[in-house]
N, CA, C and O of each residue as an XYZ file, in Angstrom:
356
protein
N     -60.788    133.369     74.278
C     -62.006    133.198     73.504
C     -62.807    134.501     73.447
O     -63.275    134.902     72.381
N     -62.962    135.161     74.602
C     -63.693    136.427     74.650
C     -62.930    137.485     73.870
O     -63.526    138.299     73.165
N     -61.600    137.469     74.000
C     -60.779    138.433     73.298
C     -60.936    138.280     71.783
O     -60.997    139.282     71.071
N     -61.002    137.061     71.284
C     -61.181    136.801     69.856
C     -62.537    137.320     69.382
O     -62.631    137.907     68.304
N     -63.570    137.112     70.163
C     -64.899    137.616     69.801
C     -64.920    139.141     69.755
O     -65.509    139.727     68.847
N     -64.285    139.782     70.722
C     -64.235    141.250     70.756
C     -63.482    141.773     69.539
O     -63.923    142.733     68.907
N     -62.357    141.157     69.205
C     -61.592    141.584     68.039
C     -62.386    141.381     66.740
O     -62.343    142.229     65.849
N     -63.100    140.272     66.635
C     -63.940    140.034     65.455
C     -65.062    141.072     65.353
O     -65.366    141.563     64.266
N     -65.663    141.393     66.478
C     -66.737    142.389     66.494
C     -66.213    143.765     66.098
O     -66.860    144.472     65.325
N     -65.065    144.147     66.610
C     -64.459    145.437     66.249
C     -64.135    145.466     64.757
O     -64.404    146.462     64.087
N     -63.568    144.400     64.239
C     -63.259    144.328     62.813
C     -64.504    144.431     61.955
O     -64.500    145.105     60.926
N     -65.566    143.766     62.373
C     -66.827    143.833     61.635
C     -67.403    145.242     61.659
O     -67.852    145.736     60.625
N     -67.400    145.893     62.797
C     -67.921    147.253     62.903
C     -67.109    148.241     62.075
O     -67.679    149.134     61.448
N     -65.798    148.095     62.064
C     -64.960    148.993     61.278
C     -65.194    148.802     59.780
O     -65.190    149.774     59.026
N     -65.395    147.573     59.349
C     -65.601    147.342     57.918
C     -66.968    147.844     57.458
O     -67.090    148.300     56.321
N     -67.987    147.777     58.293
C     -69.318    148.234     57.941
C     -69.376    149.754     57.903
O     -70.021    150.318     57.019
N     -68.717    150.433     58.840
C     -68.800    151.889     58.914
C     -68.022    152.583     57.808
O     -68.172    153.793     57.637
N     -67.204    151.872     57.056
C     -66.400    152.469     56.004
C     -67.102    152.552     54.667
O     -66.501    153.032     53.706
N     -68.338    152.111     54.555
C     -69.057    152.126     53.293
C     -70.119    153.222     53.301
O     -70.745    153.500     54.324
N     -70.308    153.845     52.119
C     -71.333    154.875     51.993
C     -71.922    154.828     50.595
O     -71.269    154.373     49.656
N     -73.133    155.290     50.459
C     -73.775    155.383     49.152
C     -73.660    156.803     48.633
O     -73.605    157.758     49.409
N     -73.623    156.934     47.329
C     -73.601    158.248     46.691
C     -74.902    158.429     45.943
O     -75.302    157.580     45.146
N     -75.558    159.545     46.208
C     -76.807    159.861     45.535
C     -76.520    160.873     44.436
O     -76.091    161.994     44.709
N     -76.761    160.469     43.189
C     -76.559    161.367     42.063
C     -77.913    161.860     41.589
O     -78.825    161.070     41.347
N     -78.035    163.166     41.459
C     -79.289    163.762     41.020
C     -79.030    164.467     39.695
O     -78.687    165.649     39.660
N     -79.198    163.735     38.628
C     -78.930    164.282     37.310
C     -80.005    165.276     36.917
O     -81.184    165.090     37.222
N     -79.584    166.343     36.232
C     -80.513    167.341     35.750
C     -80.937    168.359     36.784
O     -81.832    169.164     36.525
N     -80.314    168.343     37.953
C     -80.757    169.255     38.993
C     -80.334    170.697     38.727
O     -80.942    171.626     39.257
N     -79.304    170.890     37.916
C     -78.827    172.239     37.641
C     -79.359    172.796     36.334
O     -78.933    173.870     35.908
N     -80.262    172.107     35.698
C     -80.795    172.599     34.437
C     -82.312    172.521     34.443
O     -82.912    171.726     35.165
N     -82.903    173.350     33.637
C     -84.346    173.332     33.448
C     -84.587    173.365     31.953
O     -84.223    174.332     31.285
N     -85.192    172.325     31.428
C     -85.444    172.223     29.995
C     -84.155    172.382     29.193
O     -84.153    173.003     28.130
N     -83.065    171.822     29.701
C     -81.786    171.888     29.009
C     -81.061    173.213     29.172
O     -80.003    173.407     28.573
N     -81.596    174.125     29.962
C     -81.006    175.448     30.146
C     -80.535    175.587     31.589
O     -81.248    175.209     32.518
N     -79.337    176.126     31.772
C     -78.816    176.331     33.120
C     -79.666    177.357     33.858
O     -80.194    178.288     33.250
N     -79.796    177.182     35.164
C     -80.557    178.123     35.993
C     -79.620    179.183     36.566
O     -78.407    178.979     36.616
N     -80.178    180.314     36.998
C     -79.358    181.332     37.662
C     -78.709    180.762     38.922
O     -79.279    179.901     39.593
N     -77.528    181.248     39.229
C     -76.797    180.756     40.393
C     -76.810    181.790     41.507
O     -77.017    182.980     41.271
N     -76.587    181.319     42.713
C     -76.589    182.164     43.904
C     -75.628    183.345     43.724
O     -74.493    183.183     43.274
N     -76.112    184.525     44.084
C     -75.271    185.715     44.030
C     -75.454    186.567     42.785
O     -75.006    187.713     42.753
N     -76.114    186.021     41.746
C     -76.355    186.827     40.551
C     -77.324    187.964     40.890
O     -78.231    187.797     41.705
N     -77.122    189.100     40.264
C     -78.023    190.234     40.486
C     -79.276    190.078     39.632
O     -79.300    189.305     38.674
N     -80.315    190.824     39.994
C     -81.543    190.805     39.196
C     -81.258    191.232     37.758
O     -81.782    190.652     36.807
N     -80.419    192.257     37.619
C     -80.085    192.748     36.275
C     -79.384    191.673     35.458
O     -79.676    191.509     34.274
N     -78.461    190.937     36.075
C     -77.737    189.878     35.366
C     -78.674    188.740     34.976
O     -78.552    188.184     33.885
N     -79.608    188.390     35.860
C     -80.575    187.326     35.555
C     -81.447    187.740     34.380
O     -81.657    186.959     33.452
N     -81.955    188.970     34.417
C     -82.824    189.421     33.332
C     -82.062    189.538     32.015
O     -82.611    189.244     30.953
N     -80.808    189.962     32.075
C     -79.996    190.071     30.863
C     -79.738    188.691     30.260
O     -79.787    188.529     29.041
N     -79.465    187.704     31.100
C     -79.125    186.368     30.599
C     -80.350    185.535     30.234
O     -80.325    184.818     29.233
N     -81.419    185.615     31.025
C     -82.587    184.745     30.842
C     -83.816    185.453     30.290
O     -84.824    184.809     30.001
N     -83.741    186.771     30.142
C     -84.862    187.511     29.600
C     -85.851    187.935     30.674
O     -85.640    187.707     31.865
N     -86.919    188.547     30.231
C     -87.961    189.008     31.139
C     -88.744    187.818     31.684
O     -89.169    186.957     30.913
N     -88.942    187.755     33.004
C     -89.691    186.628     33.565
C     -91.162    186.672     33.152
O     -91.702    187.740     32.866
N     -91.796    185.515     33.124
C     -93.219    185.432     32.798
C     -94.059    186.106     33.880
O     -95.126    186.650     33.597
N     -93.568    186.066     35.127
C     -94.307    186.626     36.247
C     -93.330    187.104     37.312
O     -92.372    186.405     37.640
N     -93.570    188.283     37.845
C     -92.765    188.816     38.954
C     -93.662    188.957     40.174
O     -94.675    189.655     40.129
N     -93.293    188.302     41.251
C     -94.053    188.400     42.502
C     -93.432    189.486     43.378
O     -92.209    189.600     43.454
N     -94.256    190.266     44.027
C     -93.781    191.348     44.887
C     -92.977    190.798     46.065
O     -93.172    189.659     46.491
N     -92.076    191.626     46.577
C     -91.255    191.245     47.725
C     -92.133    191.008     48.946
O     -93.120    191.709     49.168
N     -91.747    189.989     49.745
C     -92.483    189.620     50.951
C     -91.492    189.467     52.092
O     -90.408    188.914     51.907
N     -91.858    189.955     53.268
C     -91.080    189.708     54.476
C     -89.895    190.633     54.667
O     -89.698    191.595     53.924
N     -89.112    190.312     55.689
C     -87.908    191.056     56.016
C     -86.814    190.066     56.368
O     -86.962    189.378     57.377
N     -85.749    189.940     55.635
C     -85.427    190.710     54.443
C     -86.404    190.394     53.310
O     -87.003    189.319     53.282
N     -86.559    191.331     52.380
C     -87.522    191.127     51.300
C     -87.105    189.996     50.365
O     -85.985    189.981     49.855
N     -88.013    189.054     50.146
C     -87.778    187.937     49.225
C     -88.694    188.137     48.023
O     -89.915    188.199     48.160
N     -88.082    188.235     46.839
C     -88.804    188.435     45.596
C     -88.719    187.160     44.784
O     -87.707    186.460     44.825
N     -89.783    186.850     44.040
C     -89.818    185.620     43.229
C     -90.106    185.989     41.780
O     -91.061    186.708     41.485
N     -89.270    185.489     40.890
C     -89.483    185.639     39.458
C     -89.756    184.255     38.890
O     -89.024    183.306     39.174
N     -90.803    184.139     38.090
C     -91.184    182.849     37.512
C     -90.910    182.853     36.012
O     -91.405    183.704     35.273
N     -90.117    181.891     35.588
C     -89.834    181.652     34.178
C     -90.558    180.375     33.771
O     -91.115    179.681     34.621
N     -90.556    180.062     32.490
C     -91.263    178.868     31.997
C     -90.720    177.589     32.631
O     -91.501    176.702     32.975
N     -89.415    177.473     32.793
C     -88.839    176.226     33.296
C     -88.371    176.249     34.732
O     -88.128    175.193     35.315
N     -88.238    177.424     35.318
C     -87.708    177.520     36.676
C     -88.202    178.790     37.356
O     -88.725    179.698     36.709
N     -88.024    178.835     38.677
C     -88.384    180.002     39.482
C     -87.140    180.445     40.231
O     -86.381    179.620     40.740
N     -86.938    181.760     40.294
C     -85.762    182.329     40.949
C     -86.214    183.126     42.167
O     -87.171    183.897     42.091
N     -85.523    182.939     43.290
C     -85.813    183.658     44.529
C     -84.664    184.612     44.822
O     -83.496    184.224     44.791
N     -85.006    185.856     45.107
C     -84.021    186.889     45.399
C     -84.185    187.386     46.822
O     -85.303    187.478     47.329
N     -83.078    187.704     47.463
C     -83.082    188.461     48.719
C     -82.494    189.815     48.361
O     -81.347    189.900     47.922
N     -83.267    190.863     48.546
C     -82.938    192.193     48.042
C     -82.758    192.081     46.531
O     -83.735    191.822     45.829
N     -81.561    192.264     46.008
C     -81.333    192.251     44.552
C     -80.551    191.032     44.075
O     -80.161    190.985     42.909
N     -80.309    190.042     44.940
C     -79.428    188.940     44.582
C     -80.100    187.574     44.718
O     -80.905    187.355     45.624
N     -79.760    186.661     43.809
C     -80.314    185.300     43.805
C     -79.874    184.573     45.065
O     -78.695    184.568     45.420
N     -80.842    183.961     45.734
C     -80.519    183.080     46.857
C     -80.804    181.624     46.500
O     -80.227    180.712     47.092
N     -81.708    181.404     45.514
C     -82.040    180.023     45.130
C     -82.816    180.034     43.821
O     -83.538    180.985     43.520
N     -82.660    178.971     43.051
C     -83.499    178.787     41.869
C     -83.897    177.322     41.797
O     -83.090    176.438     42.085
N     -85.129    177.070     41.417
C     -85.664    175.701     41.395
C     -86.368    175.415     40.083
O     -86.918    176.318     39.453
N     -86.349    174.151     39.672
C     -87.045    173.730     38.471
C     -88.540    173.658     38.773
O     -88.944    173.109     39.797
N     -89.354    174.212     37.883
C     -90.810    174.135     38.046
C     -91.285    172.724     37.738
O     -90.752    172.066     36.845
N     -92.282    172.261     38.473
C     -92.847    170.936     38.220
C     -94.280    171.070     37.831
O     -94.946    170.068     37.573
């Protein structure tokens, strides 16, 4: 009787642990229908592809982090290369 309960409990635990949810975040790679710069792009490549930013913030910290603000997104650079870009809200 105890053995049957243990086996049922193990079976229940194995079936529960095998399920997972998937979180889909649509539109995360675009801003106003336009793709954002990707990690590793140079400042020159970003400016050539997306144009002159609306605002350029001076480098801060060490390593220097520079921020360029466009109408739909903001790009963060470490030295001369993109480390992240985010959609403006």
